[in-house]
Backbone as ProteinMPNN parsed JSONL, in Angstrom:
{"seq_chain_A": "MPDVLIVDDNPTIREMLEDLLLVNGYDVDVAEHGRAALDLLEAGRVPCVILLDLRMPVMDGAGLLEHLRASPHARVPVVVRSSLVDEAGQADDLAARYGCEVIGKGAGVLPVLEAVARHCGRTALT", "coords_chain_A": {"N_chain_A": [[79.922, 90.586, 89.64], [81.459, 92.518, 92.19], [79.82, 94.813, 94.44], [81.142, 96.494, 96.147], [84.515, 97.212, 96.942], [86.574, 96.648, 99.543], [89.415, 98.032, 100.896], [91.765, 97.584, 103.118], [94.199, 97.232, 105.633], [93.705, 96.349, 108.177], [92.359, 93.63, 109.692], [90.121, 93.474, 111.392], [88.647, 95.807, 110.875], [88.165, 95.429, 108.132], [86.538, 93.098, 108.223], [84.365, 94.031, 109.786], [83.304, 96.078, 108.14], [82.737, 94.549, 105.858], [80.805, 92.719, 106.887], [78.786, 94.561, 107.634], [78.083, 95.629, 105.117], [77.324, 93.319, 103.682], [75.047, 92.51, 105.168], [73.415, 94.555, 104.437], [72.836, 93.95, 101.856], [74.81, 94.087, 99.854], [77.286, 92.933, 97.52], [80.555, 91.97, 98.206], [84.059, 92.48, 97.889], [87.305, 91.998, 99.319], [90.479, 93.436, 100.153], [93.807, 93.4, 101.381], [95.714, 95.319, 100.964], [96.882, 97.88, 98.656], [98.078, 96.681, 96.344], [96.924, 94.121, 96.254], [94.316, 94.906, 95.806], [94.545, 96.069, 93.244], [95.175, 93.73, 91.829], [92.717, 92.353, 91.996], [91.066, 94.136, 90.554], [92.317, 94.062, 88.03], [91.757, 91.458, 87.398], [89.196, 91.613, 86.63], [87.287, 92.096, 88.573], [85.521, 94.463, 89.148], [84.239, 96.985, 91.095], [81.331, 99.017, 92.058], [82.104, 100.963, 93.783], [84.985, 101.861, 95.735], [86.142, 101.356, 98.973], [88.584, 102.806, 100.797], [91.489, 102.592, 102.756], [94.253, 104.606, 103.91], [96.836, 104.196, 105.075], [98.758, 101.503, 104.647], [100.562, 98.394, 104.261], [102.812, 97.215, 101.646], [101.377, 98.367, 99.231], [100.242, 101.533, 99.661], [97.246, 103.541, 100.29], [97.422, 105.983, 98.858], [99.218, 105.255, 96.857], [97.685, 103.358, 95.483], [95.62, 105.029, 94.57], [97.084, 106.658, 92.798], [97.837, 104.723, 90.86], [95.282, 104.021, 89.947], [94.442, 106.347, 88.638], [95.77, 106.291, 86.184], [94.739, 104.11, 84.94], [92.431, 101.742, 83.347], [90.42, 101.737, 85.167], [89.933, 104.187, 86.218], [87.582, 105.604, 86.532], [86.156, 104.447, 88.581], [84.514, 105.153, 91.514], [86.031, 106.347, 94.526], [86.06, 106.071, 97.988], [87.705, 107.388, 100.544], [88.677, 106.208, 103.638], [90.006, 107.152, 106.541], [92.012, 107.635, 109.46], [93.687, 109.732, 109.282], [92.339, 111.837, 108.113], [90.865, 112.961, 110.072], [92.084, 115.084, 111.131], [92.147, 118.618, 110.972], [91.524, 120.046, 107.811], [92.77, 118.008, 106.317], [90.988, 116.28, 104.943], [89.887, 117.863, 102.867], [92.217, 118.419, 101.407], [92.982, 115.832, 100.533], [90.713, 115.094, 99.016], [90.784, 117.039, 96.987], [93.289, 116.51, 95.821], [93.119, 113.848, 94.881], [90.591, 113.511, 93.808], [88.541, 112.196, 95.184], [86.039, 110.984, 97.479], [85.967, 111.653, 100.972], [85.994, 110.237, 104.172], [86.247, 110.391, 107.602], [87.621, 107.948, 109.842], [86.458, 107.998, 112.319], [83.855, 108.74, 111.894], [81.746, 106.96, 111.944], [79.336, 104.41, 110.863], [77.122, 105.146, 109.299], [77.669, 107.338, 107.415], [79.32, 105.877, 105.692], [77.606, 103.857, 104.691], [75.767, 105.529, 103.389], [77.397, 106.719, 101.417], [78.197, 104.457, 99.918], [75.676, 103.563, 99.028], [74.911, 105.747, 97.449], [76.869, 105.695, 95.399], [76.426, 103.211, 94.323], [73.907, 103.366, 93.38], [71.635, 102.968, 95.038], [69.251, 102.959, 97.76], [70.133, 104.058, 100.953], [70.527, 101.776, 103.598], [70.166, 100.754, 107.04]], "CA_chain_A": [[80.821, 91.651, 90.033], [81.17, 93.049, 93.527], [79.354, 96.194, 94.549], [82.097, 97.261, 96.944], [85.828, 96.667, 97.23], [87.127, 97.205, 100.773], [90.868, 97.922, 100.897], [92.213, 97.996, 104.45], [95.096, 96.216, 106.184], [93.234, 95.93, 109.492], [91.347, 92.6, 109.47], [88.912, 93.771, 112.16], [87.89, 96.815, 110.126], [87.683, 94.774, 106.9], [85.421, 92.199, 108.551], [83.236, 94.838, 110.227], [82.702, 96.705, 106.959], [82.182, 93.496, 105.013], [79.554, 92.264, 107.517], [77.812, 95.647, 107.524], [77.628, 95.741, 103.731], [76.607, 92.084, 103.329], [73.732, 92.58, 105.817], [72.638, 95.541, 103.697], [72.554, 93.456, 100.515], [75.866, 94.346, 98.884], [78.308, 91.929, 97.254], [81.775, 92.619, 98.67], [85.401, 91.916, 97.799], [88.21, 92.639, 100.267], [91.918, 93.374, 99.862], [94.539, 93.879, 102.548], [96.584, 96.432, 100.569], [96.608, 98.374, 97.312], [98.485, 95.732, 95.296], [95.882, 93.089, 96.192], [93.157, 95.54, 95.174], [94.834, 96.142, 91.803], [95.056, 92.375, 91.289], [91.285, 92.078, 91.826], [90.57, 94.966, 89.452], [92.873, 93.542, 86.782], [91.104, 90.173, 87.14], [87.831, 91.889, 86.207], [86.412, 92.284, 89.739], [85.397, 95.915, 89.214], [83.074, 97.352, 91.903], [80.771, 100.349, 91.797], [82.809, 101.888, 94.672], [86.089, 101.329, 96.528], [86.367, 101.936, 100.294], [90.042, 102.73, 100.835], [92.318, 103.112, 103.839], [95.464, 105.206, 103.351], [98.067, 103.605, 105.608], [98.792, 100.049, 104.475], [101.843, 97.905, 103.739], [102.944, 96.783, 100.246], [100.994, 99.558, 98.476], [99.305, 102.285, 100.481], [96.09, 104.088, 99.585], [97.856, 106.99, 97.879], [99.794, 104.517, 95.727], [96.57, 102.797, 94.707], [94.956, 106.144, 93.873], [97.943, 107.036, 91.67], [97.688, 103.688, 89.836], [93.937, 104.085, 89.38], [94.356, 107.502, 87.736], [96.318, 105.957, 84.864], [94.267, 102.778, 84.549], [91.071, 101.703, 82.811], [89.485, 101.8, 86.293], [90.009, 105.546, 86.754], [86.243, 106.14, 86.809], [85.557, 103.799, 89.745], [84.56, 106.088, 92.645], [86.786, 105.926, 95.705], [85.763, 106.734, 99.258], [88.83, 107.187, 101.445], [88.382, 106.15, 105.075], [91.3, 107.192, 107.212], [92.133, 108.446, 110.667], [94.452, 110.924, 108.909], [91.456, 112.937, 107.715], [90.222, 113.532, 111.236], [92.79, 116.317, 111.417], [91.583, 119.742, 110.213], [92.059, 120.33, 106.494], [93.272, 116.845, 105.592], [89.966, 115.736, 104.045], [89.817, 118.708, 101.676], [93.45, 118.219, 100.641], [92.902, 114.521, 99.871], [89.663, 115.138, 97.998], [91.256, 117.852, 95.863], [94.442, 115.875, 95.18], [92.815, 112.57, 94.232], [89.24, 113.469, 93.253], [87.786, 111.149, 95.864], [85.276, 111.357, 98.662], [86.749, 111.349, 102.161], [85.25, 110.076, 105.418], [87.12, 110.034, 108.719], [87.267, 106.667, 110.459], [85.634, 108.265, 113.491], [82.529, 109.23, 111.485], [80.726, 105.934, 112.118], [78.991, 103.606, 109.69], [76.075, 105.749, 108.464], [78.241, 107.99, 106.226], [79.833, 104.845, 104.777], [76.439, 103.281, 104.007], [75.217, 106.544, 102.48], [78.306, 106.854, 100.272], [78.089, 103.245, 99.104], [74.359, 103.592, 98.375], [74.949, 106.788, 96.412], [77.706, 105.269, 94.276], [75.879, 101.972, 93.761], [72.564, 103.648, 92.899], [70.651, 102.357, 95.913], [68.845, 103.706, 98.937], [70.918, 103.628, 102.123], [69.859, 101.009, 104.648], [70.959, 100.738, 108.264]], "C_chain_A": [[80.454, 92.137, 91.432], [80.59, 94.457, 93.432], [80.442, 97.065, 95.165], [83.407, 96.486, 97.071], [86.358, 97.392, 98.461], [88.627, 96.964, 100.755], [91.372, 98.493, 102.222], [93.084, 96.88, 105.016], [94.652, 95.699, 107.545], [92.116, 94.899, 109.317], [90.046, 92.857, 110.231], [88.035, 94.771, 111.423], [87.342, 96.212, 108.838], [86.461, 93.917, 107.187], [84.184, 92.969, 108.993], [82.523, 95.484, 109.043], [82.063, 95.67, 106.049], [80.852, 93.0, 105.582], [78.451, 93.303, 107.377], [77.228, 95.721, 106.111], [76.871, 94.495, 103.276], [75.199, 92.09, 103.911], [72.819, 93.549, 105.067], [72.49, 95.189, 102.221], [73.605, 93.711, 99.457], [76.761, 93.121, 98.721], [79.65, 92.619, 97.489], [83.012, 91.791, 98.335], [86.266, 92.653, 98.82], [89.651, 92.451, 99.809], [92.654, 93.982, 101.041], [95.543, 94.985, 102.239], [96.288, 96.787, 99.111], [96.977, 97.414, 96.203], [97.453, 94.628, 95.138], [94.617, 93.651, 95.542], [93.357, 95.653, 93.665], [94.714, 94.778, 91.143], [93.592, 92.012, 91.052], [90.711, 92.863, 90.648], [91.045, 94.425, 88.104], [92.28, 92.192, 86.41], [89.633, 90.355, 86.751], [86.833, 92.064, 87.331], [86.274, 93.776, 90.007], [84.114, 96.291, 89.96], [82.466, 98.672, 91.453], [81.408, 101.393, 92.708], [83.906, 101.136, 95.425], [86.128, 102.086, 97.848], [87.844, 101.726, 100.613], [90.641, 103.361, 102.083], [93.563, 103.72, 103.196], [96.742, 104.52, 103.805], [97.98, 102.088, 105.562], [100.178, 99.642, 103.998], [101.725, 97.565, 102.25], [102.634, 97.933, 99.297], [99.947, 100.288, 99.299], [98.171, 102.866, 99.624], [96.46, 105.122, 98.541], [98.461, 106.321, 96.648], [98.714, 103.909, 94.852], [95.855, 103.889, 93.937], [95.772, 106.593, 92.664], [97.83, 106.015, 90.537], [96.321, 103.766, 89.166], [93.8, 105.213, 88.373], [94.766, 107.147, 86.31], [95.815, 104.617, 84.357], [92.879, 102.855, 83.918], [90.009, 101.833, 83.908], [89.443, 103.188, 86.926], [88.641, 106.104, 87.13], [85.547, 105.471, 87.993], [85.648, 104.776, 90.916], [85.299, 105.486, 93.829], [86.339, 106.765, 96.892], [86.906, 106.389, 100.199], [88.307, 107.24, 102.873], [89.717, 106.117, 105.786], [91.246, 108.042, 108.463], [92.925, 109.721, 110.365], [93.538, 112.105, 108.606], [90.702, 113.525, 108.893], [90.903, 114.826, 111.664], [92.266, 117.406, 110.474], [92.294, 119.921, 108.875], [92.504, 119.134, 105.69], [92.261, 116.31, 104.584], [89.888, 116.539, 102.752], [91.043, 118.53, 100.791], [93.41, 116.907, 99.87], [91.878, 114.529, 98.749], [90.121, 115.915, 96.772], [92.372, 117.148, 95.1], [94.055, 114.655, 94.364], [91.407, 112.483, 93.647], [88.381, 112.392, 93.883], [86.968, 111.762, 97.001], [86.085, 110.918, 99.874], [85.845, 111.311, 103.385], [86.251, 109.689, 106.494], [86.668, 108.728, 109.341], [86.391, 106.858, 111.682], [84.21, 108.672, 113.164], [81.417, 108.212, 111.694], [80.352, 105.273, 110.804], [77.954, 104.257, 108.781], [76.641, 106.502, 107.256], [78.793, 106.992, 105.205], [78.677, 104.235, 103.998], [75.837, 104.264, 103.015], [76.084, 106.701, 101.243], [78.207, 105.649, 99.35], [76.771, 103.236, 98.348], [74.353, 104.596, 97.225], [75.722, 106.317, 95.184], [77.187, 104.001, 93.593], [74.428, 102.148, 93.306], [71.462, 102.994, 93.712], [70.261, 103.338, 97.009], [69.628, 103.174, 100.123], [70.037, 102.898, 103.111], [70.713, 101.107, 105.896], [70.677, 99.507, 109.066]], "O_chain_A": [[79.282, 92.162, 91.805], [80.839, 95.188, 92.473], [80.642, 98.213, 94.766], [83.412, 95.273, 97.278], [86.568, 98.605, 98.43], [89.072, 95.825, 100.616], [91.404, 99.707, 102.425], [92.741, 95.705, 104.89], [95.185, 94.695, 108.019], [91.034, 95.247, 108.844], [88.974, 92.489, 109.751], [86.818, 94.602, 111.354], [86.187, 96.451, 108.484], [85.46, 94.0, 106.475], [83.068, 92.607, 108.621], [81.296, 95.447, 108.95], [80.97, 95.889, 105.526], [79.876, 92.872, 104.843], [77.315, 92.969, 107.041], [76.016, 95.858, 105.94], [75.877, 94.606, 102.558], [74.249, 91.715, 103.224], [71.599, 93.384, 105.062], [72.07, 96.025, 101.421], [73.322, 93.568, 98.268], [76.967, 92.364, 99.669], [79.858, 93.737, 97.018], [83.016, 90.569, 98.477], [85.988, 93.806, 99.149], [89.999, 91.458, 99.171], [92.194, 94.957, 101.635], [96.159, 95.533, 103.154], [95.543, 96.086, 98.426], [96.26, 97.331, 95.205], [97.134, 94.235, 94.015], [93.928, 92.941, 94.809], [92.442, 95.365, 92.893], [94.21, 94.671, 90.025], [93.259, 91.428, 90.021], [89.959, 92.318, 89.841], [90.268, 94.342, 87.153], [92.293, 91.813, 85.239], [88.911, 89.376, 86.564], [85.635, 92.17, 87.071], [86.837, 94.296, 90.971], [83.019, 95.953, 89.51], [83.007, 99.358, 90.585], [81.276, 102.589, 92.449], [83.781, 99.946, 95.713], [86.145, 103.317, 97.856], [88.303, 100.587, 100.691], [90.345, 104.506, 102.423], [93.894, 103.386, 102.059], [97.64, 104.289, 102.996], [97.238, 101.467, 106.323], [100.892, 100.446, 103.399], [100.636, 97.629, 101.679], [103.535, 98.429, 98.622], [98.89, 99.734, 99.602], [98.146, 102.702, 98.404], [95.88, 105.144, 97.455], [98.241, 106.77, 95.523], [98.81, 103.939, 93.625], [95.515, 103.699, 92.769], [95.203, 106.88, 91.611], [97.736, 106.401, 89.372], [96.213, 103.597, 87.951], [93.117, 105.06, 87.36], [94.181, 107.641, 85.346], [96.402, 104.044, 83.44], [92.231, 103.901, 83.951], [88.829, 102.019, 83.609], [88.967, 103.343, 88.051], [88.556, 106.997, 87.972], [84.453, 105.888, 88.373], [86.748, 105.19, 91.28], [85.21, 104.288, 94.101], [86.252, 107.991, 96.817], [87.06, 105.237, 100.606], [87.601, 108.168, 103.269], [90.476, 105.158, 105.648], [90.528, 109.04, 108.524], [92.839, 110.691, 111.119], [93.922, 113.254, 108.821], [89.967, 114.498, 108.725], [90.358, 115.579, 112.471], [91.976, 117.134, 109.309], [93.524, 119.944, 108.817], [92.611, 119.236, 104.468], [92.641, 115.924, 103.479], [89.828, 115.965, 101.665], [90.927, 118.494, 99.566], [93.761, 116.866, 98.691], [92.144, 114.029, 97.656], [89.873, 115.496, 95.642], [92.401, 117.184, 93.87], [94.591, 114.438, 93.277], [91.063, 111.466, 93.043], [87.584, 111.748, 93.201], [87.188, 112.901, 97.413], [86.808, 109.924, 99.814], [85.042, 112.216, 103.614], [87.025, 108.75, 106.308], [85.475, 108.428, 109.368], [85.646, 105.948, 112.046], [83.425, 108.927, 114.077], [80.243, 108.575, 111.627], [80.96, 105.534, 109.766], [77.912, 103.944, 107.591], [76.131, 106.319, 106.151], [78.74, 107.235, 103.999], [78.754, 104.108, 102.776], [75.44, 103.873, 101.918], [75.563, 106.805, 100.133], [78.14, 105.804, 98.131], [76.744, 102.935, 97.155], [73.836, 104.304, 96.146], [75.278, 106.52, 94.054], [77.48, 103.754, 92.423], [73.789, 101.18, 92.892], [70.47, 102.52, 93.157], [70.863, 104.4, 97.162], [69.769, 101.961, 100.279], [68.934, 103.345, 103.424], [71.875, 101.505, 105.816], [71.257, 99.322, 110.136]]}, "name": "protein", "num_of_chains": 1, "seq": "MPDVLIVDDNPTIREMLEDLLLVNGYDVDVAEHGRAALDLLEAGRVPCVILLDLRMPVMDGAGLLEHLRASPHARVPVVVRSSLVDEAGQADDLAARYGCEVIGKGAGVLPVLEAVARHCGRTALT"}
């Protein structure tokens, strides 16, 4: 099973996060939109945490969060990474609405590594 599922439509961001996590010893799955992520989950590829972008084609991050709420995977922690949360108040609104952790894309990689380590029961590496 993967440790982390990265869901982002930007291939550069997906590859950067995947490389960062692989170097730090995590097993990673990637999906380019929410529907592809659901397909992986339904195939039994359930991670200890999902890193999720909000703006994506086919099924966006909010759509995936709505599907997760009503699925057997509702307990999988989600860390939303989005440029939308860099605006004042957006992070709190998203966290309250979907029960997820929120990190702005401008926050850098350390908060991502710390969140993944926390949800996967490991010590953060850099």
